[in-house]
PyMOL commands that place a pseudoatom at each C-alpha (Angstrom):
pseudoatom trace, name=CA, resn=MET, resi=1, chain=A, elem=C, hetatm=0, pos=[-15.316, 18.651, -21.600]
pseudoatom trace, name=CA, resn=ILE, resi=2, chain=A, elem=C, hetatm=0, pos=[-16.641, 16.292, -18.998]
pseudoatom trace, name=CA, resn=ARG, resi=3, chain=A, elem=C, hetatm=0, pos=[-16.066, 13.162, -21.419]
pseudoatom trace, name=CA, resn=SER, resi=4, chain=A, elem=C, hetatm=0, pos=[-12.421, 14.201, -22.218]
pseudoatom trace, name=CA, resn=TYR, resi=5, chain=A, elem=C, hetatm=0, pos=[-11.917, 14.487, -18.447]
pseudoatom trace, name=CA, resn=GLN, resi=6, chain=A, elem=C, hetatm=0, pos=[-13.418, 11.047, -17.635]
pseudoatom trace, name=CA, resn=ALA, resi=7, chain=A, elem=C, hetatm=0, pos=[-11.373, 9.592, -20.721]
pseudoatom trace, name=CA, resn=ALA, resi=8, chain=A, elem=C, hetatm=0, pos=[-8.100, 11.121, -19.391]
pseudoatom trace, name=CA, resn=LEU, resi=9, chain=A, elem=C, hetatm=0, pos=[-8.847, 9.794, -15.872]
pseudoatom trace, name=CA, resn=PHE, resi=10, chain=A, elem=C, hetatm=0, pos=[-9.580, 6.349, -17.223]
pseudoatom trace, name=CA, resn=VAL, resi=11, chain=A, elem=C, hetatm=0, pos=[-6.235, 6.313, -19.117]
pseudoatom trace, name=CA, resn=VAL, resi=12, chain=A, elem=C, hetatm=0, pos=[-4.448, 7.322, -15.964]
pseudoatom trace, name=CA, resn=LEU, resi=13, chain=A, elem=C, hetatm=0, pos=[-6.292, 4.773, -13.775]
pseudoatom trace, name=CA, resn=SER, resi=14, chain=A, elem=C, hetatm=0, pos=[-5.842, 1.986, -16.210]
pseudoatom trace, name=CA, resn=ALA, resi=15, chain=A, elem=C, hetatm=0, pos=[-1.996, 2.609, -16.461]
pseudoatom trace, name=CA, resn=CYS, resi=16, chain=A, elem=C, hetatm=0, pos=[-1.740, 1.964, -12.479]
pseudoatom trace, name=CA, resn=TYR, resi=17, chain=A, elem=C, hetatm=0, pos=[-3.923, -1.163, -12.500]
pseudoatom trace, name=CA, resn=ALA, resi=18, chain=A, elem=C, hetatm=0, pos=[-2.274, -4.373, -12.056]
pseudoatom trace, name=CA, resn=ASP, resi=19, chain=A, elem=C, hetatm=0, pos=[-4.191, -7.531, -12.554]
pseudoatom trace, name=CA, resn=PRO, resi=20, chain=A, elem=C, hetatm=0, pos=[-3.957, -9.564, -9.260]
pseudoatom trace, name=CA, resn=ARG, resi=21, chain=A, elem=C, hetatm=0, pos=[-4.600, -12.674, -11.253]
pseudoatom trace, name=CA, resn=ALA, resi=22, chain=A, elem=C, hetatm=0, pos=[-1.047, -12.235, -12.850]
pseudoatom trace, name=CA, resn=TYR, resi=23, chain=A, elem=C, hetatm=0, pos=[0.642, -12.180, -9.399]
pseudoatom trace, name=CA, resn=ASP, resi=24, chain=A, elem=C, hetatm=0, pos=[2.812, -15.142, -8.953]
pseudoatom trace, name=CA, resn=GLY, resi=25, chain=A, elem=C, hetatm=0, pos=[2.756, -15.143, -5.223]
pseudoatom trace, name=CA, resn=VAL, resi=26, chain=A, elem=C, hetatm=0, pos=[6.092, -13.848, -4.777]
pseudoatom trace, name=CA, resn=PRO, resi=27, chain=A, elem=C, hetatm=0, pos=[6.365, -10.737, -2.601]
pseudoatom trace, name=CA, resn=ARG, resi=28, chain=A, elem=C, hetatm=0, pos=[8.434, -8.150, -4.088]
pseudoatom trace, name=CA, resn=CYS, resi=29, chain=A, elem=C, hetatm=0, pos=[8.218, -5.370, -1.557]
pseudoatom trace, name=CA, resn=GLY, resi=30, chain=A, elem=C, hetatm=0, pos=[10.500, -6.480, 1.181]
pseudoatom trace, name=CA, resn=ALA, resi=31, chain=A, elem=C, hetatm=0, pos=[7.716, -6.812, 3.697]
pseudoatom trace, name=CA, resn=GLU, resi=32, chain=A, elem=C, hetatm=0, pos=[9.649, -9.724, 5.434]
pseudoatom trace, name=CA, resn=ASN, resi=33, chain=A, elem=C, hetatm=0, pos=[12.246, -7.198, 6.368]
pseudoatom trace, name=CA, resn=TYR, resi=34, chain=A, elem=C, hetatm=0, pos=[9.750, -4.996, 8.469]
pseudoatom trace, name=CA, resn=GLN, resi=35, chain=A, elem=C, hetatm=0, pos=[7.896, -8.012, 10.268]
pseudoatom trace, name=CA, resn=SER, resi=36, chain=A, elem=C, hetatm=0, pos=[9.471, -6.781, 13.565]
pseudoatom trace, name=CA, resn=LEU, resi=37, chain=A, elem=C, hetatm=0, pos=[7.200, -3.811, 13.507]
pseudoatom trace, name=CA, resn=LEU, resi=38, chain=A, elem=C, hetatm=0, pos=[3.921, -5.971, 14.133]
pseudoatom trace, name=CA, resn=GLY, resi=39, chain=A, elem=C, hetatm=0, pos=[2.310, -4.972, 17.424]
pseudoatom trace, name=CA, resn=ARG, resi=40, chain=A, elem=C, hetatm=0, pos=[4.360, -1.874, 17.934]
pseudoatom trace, name=CA, resn=LYS, resi=41, chain=A, elem=C, hetatm=0, pos=[2.996, 1.678, 18.225]
pseudoatom trace, name=CA, resn=SER, resi=42, chain=A, elem=C, hetatm=0, pos=[2.838, 3.500, 14.895]
pseudoatom trace, name=CA, resn=ASP, resi=43, chain=A, elem=C, hetatm=0, pos=[5.342, 6.377, 16.179]
pseudoatom trace, name=CA, resn=VAL, resi=44, chain=A, elem=C, hetatm=0, pos=[8.060, 3.747, 15.455]
pseudoatom trace, name=CA, resn=LEU, resi=45, chain=A, elem=C, hetatm=0, pos=[7.633, 4.600, 11.752]
pseudoatom trace, name=CA, resn=GLU, resi=46, chain=A, elem=C, hetatm=0, pos=[9.048, 7.966, 12.094]
pseudoatom trace, name=CA, resn=ARG, resi=47, chain=A, elem=C, hetatm=0, pos=[12.435, 6.347, 12.938]
pseudoatom trace, name=CA, resn=VAL, resi=48, chain=A, elem=C, hetatm=0, pos=[12.385, 3.563, 10.277]
pseudoatom trace, name=CA, resn=GLU, resi=49, chain=A, elem=C, hetatm=0, pos=[13.481, 4.137, 6.798]
pseudoatom trace, name=CA, resn=LEU, resi=50, chain=A, elem=C, hetatm=0, pos=[10.880, 2.729, 4.296]
pseudoatom trace, name=CA, resn=PRO, resi=51, chain=A, elem=C, hetatm=0, pos=[10.687, 2.538, 0.633]
pseudoatom trace, name=CA, resn=LYS, resi=52, chain=A, elem=C, hetatm=0, pos=[9.578, 5.398, -1.271]
pseudoatom trace, name=CA, resn=SER, resi=53, chain=A, elem=C, hetatm=0, pos=[6.575, 3.374, -2.449]
pseudoatom trace, name=CA, resn=ALA, resi=54, chain=A, elem=C, hetatm=0, pos=[5.389, 2.389, 0.838]
pseudoatom trace, name=CA, resn=ARG, resi=55, chain=A, elem=C, hetatm=0, pos=[1.977, 3.517, 2.323]
pseudoatom trace, name=CA, resn=ILE, resi=56, chain=A, elem=C, hetatm=0, pos=[0.796, 3.539, 5.649]
pseudoatom trace, name=CA, resn=LEU, resi=57, chain=A, elem=C, hetatm=0, pos=[-2.897, 3.058, 6.195]
pseudoatom trace, name=CA, resn=ARG, resi=58, chain=A, elem=C, hetatm=0, pos=[-5.263, 3.737, 9.002]
pseudoatom trace, name=CA, resn=SER, resi=59, chain=A, elem=C, hetatm=0, pos=[-8.839, 2.555, 9.213]
pseudoatom trace, name=CA, resn=ASP, resi=60, chain=A, elem=C, hetatm=0, pos=[-10.327, 5.825, 8.411]
pseudoatom trace, name=CA, resn=ASP, resi=61, chain=A, elem=C, hetatm=0, pos=[-8.009, 6.538, 5.179]
pseudoatom trace, name=CA, resn=ALA, resi=62, chain=A, elem=C, hetatm=0, pos=[-9.369, 6.426, 1.848]
pseudoatom trace, name=CA, resn=ILE, resi=63, chain=A, elem=C, hetatm=0, pos=[-7.348, 4.040, -0.305]
pseudoatom trace, name=CA, resn=SER, resi=64, chain=A, elem=C, hetatm=0, pos=[-7.142, 2.716, -3.836]
pseudoatom trace, name=CA, resn=PHE, resi=65, chain=A, elem=C, hetatm=0, pos=[-7.700, -0.858, -4.351]
pseudoatom trace, name=CA, resn=ASP, resi=66, chain=A, elem=C, hetatm=0, pos=[-5.045, -1.204, -7.065]
pseudoatom trace, name=CA, resn=PHE, resi=67, chain=A, elem=C, hetatm=0, pos=[-2.847, -4.329, -6.419]
pseudoatom trace, name=CA, resn=SER, resi=68, chain=A, elem=C, hetatm=0, pos=[0.924, -3.615, -6.556]
pseudoatom trace, name=CA, resn=PRO, resi=69, chain=A, elem=C, hetatm=0, pos=[3.111, -6.751, -5.135]
pseudoatom trace, name=CA, resn=ASP, resi=70, chain=A, elem=C, hetatm=0, pos=[5.961, -4.092, -5.264]
pseudoatom trace, name=CA, resn=ARG, resi=71, chain=A, elem=C, hetatm=0, pos=[4.493, -1.717, -2.680]
pseudoatom trace, name=CA, resn=LEU, resi=72, chain=A, elem=C, hetatm=0, pos=[4.876, -2.130, 1.027]
pseudoatom trace, name=CA, resn=THR, resi=73, chain=A, elem=C, hetatm=0, pos=[1.618, -1.589, 2.903]
pseudoatom trace, name=CA, resn=ILE, resi=74, chain=A, elem=C, hetatm=0, pos=[1.601, -0.941, 6.594]
pseudoatom trace, name=CA, resn=ASP, resi=75, chain=A, elem=C, hetatm=0, pos=[-1.903, -1.116, 8.320]
pseudoatom trace, name=CA, resn=VAL, resi=76, chain=A, elem=C, hetatm=0, pos=[-2.219, 0.841, 11.609]
pseudoatom trace, name=CA, resn=ASP, resi=77, chain=A, elem=C, hetatm=0, pos=[-5.361, -0.015, 13.821]
pseudoatom trace, name=CA, resn=ASP, resi=78, chain=A, elem=C, hetatm=0, pos=[-7.512, 2.410, 15.665]
pseudoatom trace, name=CA, resn=GLN, resi=79, chain=A, elem=C, hetatm=0, pos=[-5.380, 2.198, 18.929]
pseudoatom trace, name=CA, resn=GLU, resi=80, chain=A, elem=C, hetatm=0, pos=[-2.343, 3.345, 16.596]
pseudoatom trace, name=CA, resn=PHE, resi=81, chain=A, elem=C, hetatm=0, pos=[-0.702, -0.175, 16.558]
pseudoatom trace, name=CA, resn=ILE, resi=82, chain=A, elem=C, hetatm=0, pos=[0.893, -1.755, 13.485]
pseudoatom trace, name=CA, resn=ALA, resi=83, chain=A, elem=C, hetatm=0, pos=[-1.513, -4.555, 12.571]
pseudoatom trace, name=CA, resn=SER, resi=84, chain=A, elem=C, hetatm=0, pos=[-0.043, -5.825, 9.360]
pseudoatom trace, name=CA, resn=VAL, resi=85, chain=A, elem=C, hetatm=0, pos=[3.091, -5.523, 7.045]
pseudoatom trace, name=CA, resn=THR, resi=86, chain=A, elem=C, hetatm=0, pos=[2.219, -6.677, 3.400]
pseudoatom trace, name=CA, resn=CYS, resi=87, chain=A, elem=C, hetatm=0, pos=[2.843, -6.216, -0.173]
pseudoatom trace, name=CA, resn=ARG, resi=88, chain=A, elem=C, hetatm=0, pos=[-0.081, -4.925, -1.961]
for i in range(1, 88): cmd.bond("trace and resi %d" % i, "trace and resi %d" % (i + 1))
show_as sticks, trace
zoom trace
């Protein structure tokens, strides 16, 4: 039972994996459209329409390390300021 669960989990996670070495360096998530958010309080995100695939990460969040050049990622620091807006 455990082996079949592990195998299924491996298949699911493998399907989500994108090799960062294959990335051509061209951002595809539209991060350039959200650079004006840098340095602002994170509550501004409640009034901004973000792509469905976007994720907002805080320092204590558990995250996956899969790389996706199509996913907008917004990092919020410990003081609740937007620290970075990237595709990853």
